[in-house]
C-alpha positions as CSV (number, residue, x, y, z in Angstrom):
1,M,-46.9,43.0,-43.2
2,P,-43.8,45.6,-42.7
3,G,-43.4,47.5,-39.9
4,F,-44.0,50.8,-41.6
5,V,-45.4,52.6,-44.6
6,L,-42.9,54.3,-47.1
7,L,-44.2,57.2,-48.9
8,A,-42.1,58.7,-51.9
9,R,-42.3,62.1,-53.5
10,D,-40.4,63.6,-56.3
11,R,-39.6,67.3,-55.3
12,G,-39.4,68.4,-59.1
13,D,-36.1,70.6,-58.1
14,Q,-32.7,70.0,-59.1
15,A,-31.2,69.6,-55.6
16,P,-29.5,66.1,-55.1
17,A,-30.7,66.2,-51.7
18,I,-32.1,62.8,-50.5
19,R,-34.5,63.8,-47.6
20,L,-36.0,61.6,-44.8
21,G,-39.2,62.3,-42.8
22,L,-40.3,60.2,-39.7
23,T,-44.0,59.6,-38.2
24,V,-45.0,57.7,-35.3
25,T,-48.1,57.9,-33.6
26,K,-49.3,57.5,-30.3
27,K,-51.0,54.6,-31.2
28,I,-47.3,52.7,-31.4
29,G,-46.7,53.1,-27.6
30,N,-45.4,55.9,-25.0
31,A,-42.6,58.3,-25.8
32,V,-39.6,56.0,-25.1
33,V,-40.9,53.5,-27.6
34,R,-42.0,56.2,-30.4
35,N,-38.0,57.7,-30.0
36,R,-36.7,54.1,-30.4
37,M,-38.7,53.1,-33.1
38,R,-37.5,56.9,-34.9
39,R,-34.1,56.1,-34.2
40,R,-34.1,52.8,-35.6
41,F,-35.8,54.2,-38.6
42,R,-33.3,57.1,-38.8
43,A,-30.5,54.8,-38.7
44,L,-32.1,52.8,-41.3
45,G,-32.3,55.6,-43.7
46,Q,-28.7,56.8,-43.1
47,L,-27.4,53.6,-44.4
48,I,-29.7,52.6,-47.3
49,L,-30.8,55.7,-48.6
50,P,-27.5,57.0,-50.1
51,E,-27.6,53.5,-51.8
52,L,-31.4,53.1,-53.2
53,G,-33.0,56.5,-52.7
54,R,-33.3,59.0,-55.6
55,S,-31.8,62.2,-55.6
56,G,-34.7,65.0,-55.6
57,H,-37.0,62.7,-53.7
58,D,-38.6,62.7,-50.3
59,Y,-39.0,59.8,-48.4
60,V,-41.5,59.2,-45.4
61,L,-41.4,56.3,-42.8
62,I,-44.5,55.8,-41.1
63,G,-44.3,53.5,-38.4
64,R,-46.7,50.9,-37.3
65,A,-48.0,48.6,-34.6
66,G,-45.6,45.9,-34.3
67,G,-42.7,47.6,-36.1
68,I,-40.8,48.2,-32.6
69,E,-40.6,44.2,-32.3
70,R,-39.1,43.3,-35.3
71,D,-35.5,42.4,-35.8
72,Y,-33.3,45.2,-37.3
73,A,-32.2,43.1,-40.1
74,L,-35.7,42.5,-41.2
75,L,-36.8,45.7,-41.1
76,E,-33.7,46.5,-43.4
77,Q,-34.8,43.6,-45.6
78,E,-38.2,45.6,-45.7
79,L,-36.8,49.2,-46.8
80,R,-34.7,47.9,-49.4
81,K,-37.5,45.9,-50.9
82,A,-40.2,48.8,-50.6
83,L,-37.7,51.4,-52.1
84,R,-36.8,49.2,-55.0
85,K,-40.4,48.8,-55.4
86,V,-41.2,52.6,-55.2
87,S,-38.2,53.3,-57.6
88,R,-39.9,51.6,-60.6
């Protein structure tokens, strides 16, 4: 089970921007843990979305329990897989 849930939505406008939203609830941990998870997600988005994201789409990453303990490389693989699946 991945460390996040990915939601994607086509905005329907002609703007080429790819936007990323992040959500990590208090169930995940205290503020330090949640902020660390958001930083990791933000870094993943900056790395992967220009490559695999579609222009004119909004993406939301929702952090799940256990996602903070995951290796960064594993999170990267999971996000690449999720973006490919959503793009179909």
